[in-house]
C-alpha positions in Angstrom: -5.5 42.6 -24.1 -3.1 44.4 -26.4 -4.7 46.7 -29.0 -2.6 48.0 -31.9 -2.1 51.8 -31.7 -3.5 52.4 -35.2 -6.8 50.8 -34.3 -7.3 53.3 -31.5 -7.1 56.1 -33.9 -9.7 54.7 -36.4 -12.9 56.7 -36.1 -16.1 54.8 -35.4 -18.5 54.0 -38.2 -21.3 56.5 -38.8 -24.6 55.1 -37.4 -26.3 54.6 -40.8 -23.3 52.5 -42.0 -23.0 50.6 -38.7 -26.6 49.6 -39.0 -25.9 47.9 -42.4 -23.4 45.6 -40.7 -25.6 44.8 -37.7 -27.6 41.5 -37.6 -29.9 39.9 -35.1 -28.7 36.9 -33.2 -30.3 34.0 -31.4 -31.0 30.3 -31.7 -32.3 28.9 -35.0 -36.1 28.7 -35.0 -36.2 25.1 -36.2 -40.0 24.9 -36.0 -40.3 28.0 -38.3 -37.7 26.5 -40.6 -39.8 23.3 -40.8 -43.0 25.3 -41.5 -41.2 27.3 -44.2 -40.0 24.1 -46.0 -43.5 22.7 -46.0 -45.1 25.9 -47.2 -44.3 25.0 -50.8 -46.7 22.0 -50.7 -49.5 23.9 -52.5 -47.1 24.9 -55.3 -45.9 21.3 -55.6 -49.5 20.1 -55.9 -50.2 22.7 -58.6 -47.1 21.6 -60.6 -48.1 17.9 -60.3 -51.6 18.9 -61.5 -50.0 20.6 -64.5 -51.4 24.0 -63.3 -48.2 25.7 -62.1 -49.6 29.2 -62.5 -52.3 28.3 -59.9 -49.6 27.6 -57.4 -48.0 31.0 -57.8 -50.5 33.1 -55.8 -50.6 30.4 -53.1 -46.7 30.5 -52.9 -46.8 34.3 -52.7 -49.4 34.1 -49.8 -47.2 31.6 -48.0 -44.1 33.7 -48.5 -45.6 36.9 -47.2 -47.1 35.0 -44.2 -43.7 33.4 -43.6 -42.1 36.9 -43.4 -44.5 37.7 -40.5 -44.0 34.3 -38.8 -42.3 35.3 -35.5 -41.9 33.4 -32.2 -44.9 33.5 -29.9 -48.1 31.8 -29.2 -50.3 30.1 -31.7 -53.3 32.2 -30.8 -51.5 35.4 -31.3 -50.2 34.1 -34.7 -53.8 33.9 -36.0 -54.0 37.7 -36.0 -50.4 38.4 -36.8 -50.5 36.2 -39.9 -54.2 36.0 -40.7 -55.2 39.6 -40.8 -52.4 40.7 -43.2 -53.3 37.7 -45.4 -56.8 38.9 -45.7 -55.5 42.4 -46.7 -53.2 40.8 -49.3 -56.0 38.8 -50.8 -58.1 42.0 -51.1 -55.2 43.8 -52.7 -54.6 41.0 -55.2 -58.3 41.1 -56.2 -58.3 44.9 -56.5 -55.1 45.0 -58.5 -56.4 42.3 -61.0 -59.7 44.1 -61.5 -58.0 47.4 -62.0 -55.6 46.0 -64.6 -58.6 44.4 -66.4 -60.4 47.8 -66.4 -57.3 49.6 -67.7 -56.8 47.3 -70.6 -53.8 45.3 -71.8 -51.5 48.2 -72.6 -49.6 50.3 -70.1 -51.6 52.9 -68.2 -49.8 56.0 -66.9 -53.0 57.4 -65.3 -55.3 54.7 -63.9 -52.7 52.4 -62.2 -50.5 55.2 -60.7 -53.6 56.9 -59.4 -55.0 53.8 -57.8 -51.7 52.8 -56.2 -51.1 56.3 -55.0 -54.5 56.3 -53.2 -53.9 52.9 -51.8 -50.4 53.9 -50.7 -51.7 57.0 -48.9 -54.3 55.0 -47.0 -52.1 51.9 -46.3 -49.1 54.1 -45.3 -51.2 56.1 -42.8 -52.7 53.0 -41.4 -49.3 51.3 -41.2 -48.1 53.8 -38.7 -50.6 52.6 -36.0 -49.0 49.3 -35.2 -47.0 46.2 -36.4 -50.0 44.2 -37.6 -51.4 47.3 -39.4 -48.0 47.8 -41.0 -48.0 44.2 -42.3 -51.6 44.7 -43.6 -50.6 47.8 -45.5 -47.5 46.2 -47.0 -49.4 43.1 -48.2 -52.3 45.1 -49.5 -50.0 47.2 -51.7 -47.6 44.4 -52.8 -50.5 42.1 -53.7 -52.3 44.9 -55.6 -49.2 45.6 -57.7 -48.7 41.9 -58.4 -52.3 41.5 -59.3 -52.1 44.4 -61.7 -48.9 43.3 -63.4 -48.2 39.6 -63.2 -49.7 37.9 -66.3 -51.5 34.8 -64.9 -54.5 33.1 -66.6 -56.5 32.7 -63.4 -59.3 35.4 -62.8 -59.0 37.8 -59.9 -61.4 36.0 -57.5 -59.5 32.7 -58.0 -56.1 34.4 -57.5 -57.4 35.9 -54.2 -58.6 32.6 -53.0 -55.4 30.9 -53.9 -53.4 33.6 -52.1 -55.5 33.0 -49.0 -55.1 29.2 -49.4 -51.3 29.6 -49.4 -51.3 31.8 -46.3 -53.9 29.6 -44.6 -51.7 26.5 -45.2 -48.8 28.2 -43.4 -51.2 29.3 -40.6 -52.5 25.7 -40.3 -48.9 24.5 -40.0 -48.3 27.1 -37.3 -51.3 25.8 -35.3 -50.8 22.1 -35.6 -47.1 21.4 -35.7 -45.5 21.0 -32.3 -42.1 22.6 -31.5 -39.1 20.2 -31.9 -38.4 20.5 -28.1 -41.1 20.6 -25.5 -39.7 20.7 -22.0 -41.8 18.6 -19.6 -43.9 17.1 -22.4 -46.8 19.5 -21.9 -49.4 20.3 -24.5 -47.7 21.6 -27.5 -50.4 24.1 -28.3 -49.2 26.2 -25.3 -45.4 25.9 -25.8 -45.1 29.5 -27.1 -47.0 30.9 -24.1 -45.1 28.7 -21.7 -41.6 29.7 -22.9 -42.7 33.4 -22.9 -43.8 33.3 -19.3 -40.7 31.4 -18.3 -38.6 34.1 -19.9 -40.2 36.7 -17.6 -39.0 34.8 -14.5 -35.6 34.4 -16.1 -35.4 38.1 -16.8 -36.3 38.9 -13.2 -33.4 36.7 -12.1 -31.1 38.5 -14.5 -32.2 42.0 -13.3 -31.6 40.9 -9.6 -28.2 39.6 -10.5 -27.2 42.9 -12.3 -28.6 45.2 -9.5 -25.9 47.7 -8.4 -23.9 47.2 -11.6 -23.5 48.8 -15.0 -25.8 46.2 -16.7 -28.8 47.0 -14.6 -30.5 49.3 -17.1 -30.0 46.9 -19.9 -31.4 44.0 -17.8 -34.4 46.2 -16.8 -35.1 46.8 -20.5 -34.8 43.1 -21.1 -37.3 42.4 -18.4 -39.7 44.9 -19.9 -39.3 43.2 -23.3 -40.0 39.8 -21.8 -43.1 41.1 -20.2 -44.3 42.6 -23.4 -43.7 39.3 -25.3 -45.5 37.3 -22.7 -48.4 39.7 -22.6 -48.7 39.4 -26.4 -48.3 35.6 -26.3 -51.2 35.2 -24.0 -53.5 37.4 -26.1 -55.2 36.7 -29.4 -58.5 35.7 -30.9 -60.6 33.5 -28.6 -64.1 32.2 -28.4 -64.3 32.4 -24.6 -63.5 35.3 -22.2 -61.9 32.9 -19.7 -59.1 30.4 -20.3 -60.6 27.1 -21.6 -58.2 24.6 -20.0 -56.5 24.0 -16.7 -53.0 24.3 -18.3 -54.0 27.7 -19.8 -55.4 29.0 -16.5 -52.2 27.9 -14.9 -50.1 29.9 -17.3 -52.2 33.0 -16.8 -51.9 32.7 -13.1 -48.1 32.3 -13.4 -47.9 35.4 -15.6 -50.1 37.4 -13.2 -47.8 36.3 -10.3 -44.7 37.5 -12.2 -46.0 41.2 -12.3 -45.4 42.0 -8.6 -42.1 40.1 -8.8 -41.0 42.3 -11.7 -42.1 45.4 -9.8 -40.1 44.5 -6.7 -37.0 43.6 -8.8 -37.2 47.0 -10.6 -37.4 48.8 -7.3 -34.3 46.9 -6.0 -32.4 47.7 -9.2 -33.4 51.3 -8.9 -31.9 51.5 -5.4 -28.5 50.7 -7.0 -27.4 48.3 -4.3 -25.8 44.9 -5.1 -27.8 41.9 -3.8 -26.8 38.5 -2.4 -26.1 35.9 -5.0 -28.7 33.5 -3.6 -31.5 36.0 -4.2 -31.9 34.9 -7.8 -32.5 31.2 -6.9 -36.2 31.7 -6.4 -37.0 33.3 -9.8 -34.9 30.8 -11.6 -36.7 27.9 -9.9 -40.0 29.5 -10.9 -38.7 29.8 -14.5 -37.8 26.1 -14.6 -41.2 25.2 -13.2 -42.9 27.1 -15.9 -40.9 25.3 -18.6 -41.3 21.8 -17.2 -44.8 22.2 -15.9 -43.7 20.9 -12.5 -43.5 22.5 -9.0 -41.0 25.1 -8.0 -39.6 23.1 -5.1 -38.2 24.7 -1.9 -37.5 28.4 -1.9 -34.9 30.4 0.0 -35.7 31.9 3.4 -37.1 35.5 3.3 -34.7 38.5 3.8 -37.0 41.1 5.1 -34.7 44.1 5.6 -36.5 46.8 3.6 -39.7 47.4 1.7 -38.3 46.3 -1.7 -36.9 43.0 -0.3 -40.1 42.4 1.6 -42.1 43.0 -1.6 -39.8 40.6 -3.5 -40.2 37.9 -0.8 -44.0 38.3 -0.8 -44.1 38.1 -4.6 -42.1 34.9 -4.6 -44.3 33.3 -2.0 -47.5 34.4 -3.9 -46.0 33.0 -7.1 -45.2 29.7 -5.5 -48.8 29.6 -4.2 -50.1 30.3 -7.7 -47.9 27.6 -9.1 -49.3 25.0 -6.7 -52.9 26.1 -6.6 -53.7 28.2 -9.7 -57.1 29.8 -9.7 -59.4 30.0 -12.6 -58.7 33.7 -13.2 -60.1 35.5 -16.2 -57.8 36.1 -19.1 -56.1 39.5 -18.6 -55.2 40.9 -22.0 -53.9 44.2 -23.0 -56.7 46.6 -23.9 -56.7 46.9 -27.7 -57.1 50.2 -29.6 -60.6 51.2 -30.6 -61.4 52.0 -34.2 -61.7 55.6 -33.4 -58.2 55.8 -31.8 -56.8 53.8 -34.8 -58.3 56.3 -37.3 -57.0 59.1 -35.1 -53.5 57.6 -35.2 -53.6 57.1 -38.9 -54.6 60.8 -39.4 -52.0 62.1 -37.0 -48.9 64.0 -38.3 -46.8 60.8 -38.3 -49.5 58.9 -40.2 -50.0 61.6 -42.8 -46.2 62.1 -43.3 -45.6 58.3 -43.8 -48.7 58.0 -46.0 -47.7 60.8 -48.3 -44.2 59.3 -48.8 -45.6 55.8 -49.5 -48.1 57.4 -52.0 -45.3 59.3 -53.8 -43.1 56.2 -54.0 -46.0 54.2 -55.5 -46.9 56.8 -58.0 -43.4 57.6 -59.1 -42.3 54.0 -59.4 -45.4 53.0 -61.3 -45.1 55.9 -63.8 -41.5 55.1 -64.4 -42.2 51.4 -64.8 -45.1 51.9 -67.2 -43.1 54.4 -69.2 -40.3 51.9 -69.7 -42.8 49.4 -71.2 -41.0 46.6 -69.3 -42.8 43.2 -69.1 -42.0 42.9 -65.4 -42.9 46.5 -64.6 -44.7 45.5 -61.4 -41.3 44.6 -59.8 -40.4 48.3 -59.5 -43.5 49.5 -57.4 -43.6 46.2 -55.4 -39.9 46.8 -54.4 -40.5 50.4 -53.4 -43.3 49.3 -51.1 -40.9 47.1 -49.1 -38.1 49.6 -49.2 -40.2 52.5 -47.9 -41.1 50.6 -44.7 -39.3 52.0 -41.7 -39.9 48.7 -39.8 -36.9 47.3 -41.8 -34.4 49.9 -40.5 -33.0 53.3 -41.5 -33.6 54.4 -45.1 -30.0 54.3 -46.3 -29.3 51.0 -44.5 -32.3 49.2 -46.1 -31.5 50.7 -49.6 -27.9 49.4 -49.4 -29.0 46.0 -48.1 -31.6 45.8 -50.8 -29.1 46.5 -53.5 -26.5 44.0 -52.2 -29.1 41.3 -51.5 -30.7 41.6 -54.9 -27.4 41.3 -56.8 -26.4 38.3 -54.6 -29.8 36.6 -55.0 -29.9 37.1 -58.8 -26.4 35.7 -59.1 -27.3 32.6 -57.1 -30.5 32.0 -59.0 -28.7 32.4 -62.4 -26.3 29.6 -61.4 -29.0 27.3 -60.1 -31.2 27.9 -63.2 -28.3 27.2 -65.5 -27.2 24.0 -63.8 -30.5 22.5 -62.7 -33.4 23.5 -65.0 -36.9 22.0 -64.7 -40.1 22.8 -62.8 -39.4 20.4 -59.9 -36.0 22.0 -59.3 -37.8 25.4 -59.1 -40.3 23.9 -56.6 -37.3 22.7 -54.6 -35.8 26.1 -54.7 -39.0 27.7 -53.4 -39.1 25.1 -50.6 -35.5 25.8 -49.7 -36.1 29.6 -49.7 -39.1 29.1 -47.4 -37.0 27.1 -45.0 -34.3 29.8 -45.0 -36.7 32.8 -44.6 -37.2 32.6 -40.8 -33.4 32.8 -40.4 -32.9 35.3 -43.2 -35.2 37.9 -41.6 -32.4 38.6 -39.1 -30.7 40.8 -41.7 -32.4 42.7 -44.5 -29.7 41.9 -47.1 -30.0 38.2 -46.5 -33.8 38.3 -46.5 -33.7 40.2 -49.8 -31.4 37.6 -51.4 -33.7 34.7 -50.3 -36.8 36.5 -51.5 -35.1 37.4 -54.8 -34.3 33.7 -55.5 -37.9 32.7 -54.6 -39.5 35.4 -56.7 -37.4 34.5 -59.8 -38.3 30.9 -59.4 -42.0 31.8 -59.4 -41.5 33.9 -62.5 -40.1 31.0 -64.4 -42.8 28.7 -63.2 -45.4 31.2 -64.4 -44.1 30.8 -67.9 -42.2 34.1 -68.1 -38.7 34.3 -69.5 -35.7 34.4 -67.1 -35.1 37.9 -65.8 -32.4 37.7 -63.1 -30.5 40.8 -64.2 -33.7 42.6 -65.1 -34.6 42.1 -61.4 -31.3 43.8 -60.4 -32.1 46.8 -62.6 -35.6 47.2 -61.3 -34.4 47.0 -57.7 -31.7 49.6 -58.3 -34.3 51.9 -59.8 -36.5 51.3 -56.8 -33.6 52.1 -54.5 -33.1 55.4 -56.3 -36.8 56.3 -56.1 -37.0 55.6 -52.4 -33.8 57.5 -51.6 -35.2 60.5 -53.4 -38.7 60.4 -52.0 -37.5 59.4 -48.5 -35.3 62.5 -48.2 -37.7 64.8 -50.0 -38.6 67.8 -47.8 -42.4 67.9 -47.2 -44.4 70.7 -45.7 -44.1 70.7 -41.9 -41.2 69.4 -39.8 -39.8 65.9 -39.8 -39.6 63.5 -36.9 -43.3 63.1 -36.4 -42.9 59.4 -35.5 -40.5 60.1 -32.7 -42.5 63.0 -31.3 -45.7 60.9 -31.4 -44.0 58.0 -29.6 -42.5 60.3 -26.9 -45.9 62.1 -26.4 -47.5 58.7 -25.9 -44.7 57.5 -23.5 -44.8 60.8 -21.4 -48.6 60.5 -21.1 -48.4 56.9 -20.0 -45.8 57.7 -17.4 -47.9 60.5 -16.0 -50.9 58.3 -15.8 -48.9 55.7 -14.0 -47.5 58.2 -11.5 -50.9 59.7 -10.8 -52.3 56.3 -10.1 -49.5 55.3 -7.8 -49.8 58.5 -5.7 -53.6 58.5 -5.7 -54.5 54.8 -5.4 -51.5 52.8 -4.1 -53.8 50.0 -2.9 -55.1 49.2 -6.4 -52.5 46.6 -7.5 -54.4 45.5 -10.6 -54.7 49.0 -12.0 -51.1 49.7 -11.1 -49.9 46.6 -13.0 -51.8 47.6 -16.1 -50.5 51.2 -16.1 -46.9 50.1 -15.4 -47.0 47.8 -18.4 -48.4 50.5 -20.5 -45.7 53.0 -19.4 -42.9 50.6 -20.1 -44.3 49.4 -23.4 -44.7 53.0 -24.5 -41.1 53.8 -23.4 -39.8 50.8 -25.4 -41.7 52.0 -28.5 -40.2 55.5 -28.1 -36.7 54.1 -27.7 -37.1 52.0 -30.9 -38.3 55.1 -32.8 -35.4 57.2 -31.5 -32.8 54.5 -32.4 -34.2 54.3 -35.9 -34.1 58.0 -36.4 -30.6 58.3 -35.0 -29.3 55.8 -37.5 -30.5 57.9 -40.5 -28.3 60.2 -42.4 -27.3 63.3 -40.4 -29.6 65.6 -42.5 -32.6 63.5 -41.3 -31.3 62.5 -37.8 -30.8 66.1 -36.7 -34.6 66.6 -36.6 -34.8 64.3 -33.6 -31.6 65.3 -31.9 -31.9 65.3 -28.1 -34.7 62.8 -28.0 -32.5 60.2 -26.4 -32.0 62.5 -23.4 -35.8 62.8 -23.1 -36.2 59.0 -23.1 -33.5 58.6 -20.5 -35.2 61.1 -18.2 -38.5 59.4 -18.8 -37.0 56.0 -18.0 -35.7 57.3 -14.6 -39.1 58.7 -13.8 -40.9 55.4 -14.5 -38.3 53.4 -12.5 -38.7 55.9 -9.6 -42.4 55.6 -9.8 -42.1 51.8 -9.5 -39.9 52.2 -6.5 -42.5 54.5 -4.9 -45.3 52.0 -5.7 -43.4 49.3 -3.7 -42.8 51.7 -0.8 -46.5 52.8 -0.7 -47.6 49.2 -1.0 -46.0 48.5 2.4 -46.3 51.9 4.0 -49.5 53.3 2.5 -49.5 56.4 4.7 -46.1 57.8 3.8 -43.7 58.3 0.9 -40.0 58.5 1.9 -38.5 62.0 1.5 -35.8 60.7 -0.8 -38.4 59.3 -3.2 -40.4 62.4 -3.2 -37.4 64.6 -3.8 -36.3 62.4 -6.8 -39.8 62.5 -8.2 -39.9 66.2 -8.1 -36.5 66.6 -9.6 -37.2 64.2 -12.4 -40.5 65.7 -13.2 -38.9 69.1 -13.5 -36.2 67.8 -15.7 -38.7 66.0 -18.0 -40.9 69.1 -18.2 -38.0 71.2 -19.3 -37.1 68.8 -22.0 -40.6 67.7 -23.0 -43.4 69.9 -21.7 -46.4 67.8 -20.5 -49.1 67.9 -17.8 -47.6 67.0 -14.5 -49.2 65.4 -11.4 -48.8 66.9 -8.0 -46.1 65.2 -5.9 -47.0 65.3 -2.2 -44.5 66.9 0.2 -42.2 64.5 2.0 
């Protein structure tokens, strides 16, 4: 293809700007769109009952739950949506009670102090995981709204209404089937079934890419598919074992995919292209998971080396599990204990993030109270969202917030001018709820949708229109977060990346020690391999986020990508060793031992850590 000469001389965009223009892609989640459009039903009921202010907390609860509504199983959605909703309800009650204690006038001491303490705790806890991050956000946002939004309902009633709105969306998540259910199986397991099928599809993709440039990317995609399936099969349950034959079948199919993924990783590590027909077996298994049928005839074994023999054995065991699934116990990822969660929150990464959240809450609340603005709560509520690293690099999310707020305010101004009336506002809220699952793919679009929704709720609550006031408050929040986010604090920066890499290095060494010390323990090896790859993926995400910050911030984690690459090679080599030892338990090939020793030395030079002893070839 011809490329103009002047385009070849154009320098690439800096990472922080390139991130602004990047958006997630994928099919439209129509089931989430349907749930979002129906989430406004409590608000409509409140308007019909001539109590529109009672519907506002419910709409807020549904909106915040909708932001957390992601693809996955229904059981996992209970904790992903329900636990943050409980935190938000508690925050709304706490904020309302604090505002009542502080009095009707502005308070430049009580509210900033309370929100600062809440920000310190919620920020530190948020660094321990995605559900904890959602809990911290909803706690702070709801506390600010409870302290500032003038609603006639008392605090306990607001909290119950907030829970009712979130509970309504969770109920829709549990009872509404997906629009398309391959095979016509039970809709309550469609999320789990699609997640497990994606694992077999990712195995086929990795085998197809073996020996090519896309092998590393396909291996990462397989790891992500395994993570998603593992999460989809977990969640709150009343019984330790699967309660139905269909669920037991899915768990057996997931367990059968683990050795298949191990063998595929070993084959890709070898760097040799494979015959095209080798992917037929995993693809047939993926189709069988989706349709609930049998896998049909499989290709003949190609037993030429240990990795291919492991692949053939894994396919045969998977076919057996598909035809005669055993009532195996539910194997879930071991959750973190309360002690480890507290330790993570009090770590250097947790303290750094907690201090920045607290400073943002205090500064924005003091400025908002000093301005005597009737919508003062918008400023600290906006900073709470903006300070979250989950939404991207700092400058990227600030730019997206500013652009999205201006666009959303302009759209709402036109709608409110042309179509006034309470039922129009309810329709706007329902439309925004339907758009939210798609809008979450880009922070600017999500901001625009949330801005329209919030402005509609403000009008329904009886407050005057304030579209451009919303713009001013958001720009002030952007300035506050930019200042505090780049503020030098005692100690070095980059704690999140360092903590993630420490965790990944520790998980890789545990995996290697187990492979060398107990190669016959397949169940333990599977669990440690999953932990190693999950930790590596988390470290990669933290490194990519830090690299997309401004150069003054990104330089603190320079070189971390090389450490992650060395760690990835070590884990892949360990997997190849596990396959070899699984078929030749008394010996490790000299080539494998030499590569392990070289990769451990390279990793220890870049990132010192305890290292296991590698046996001589």
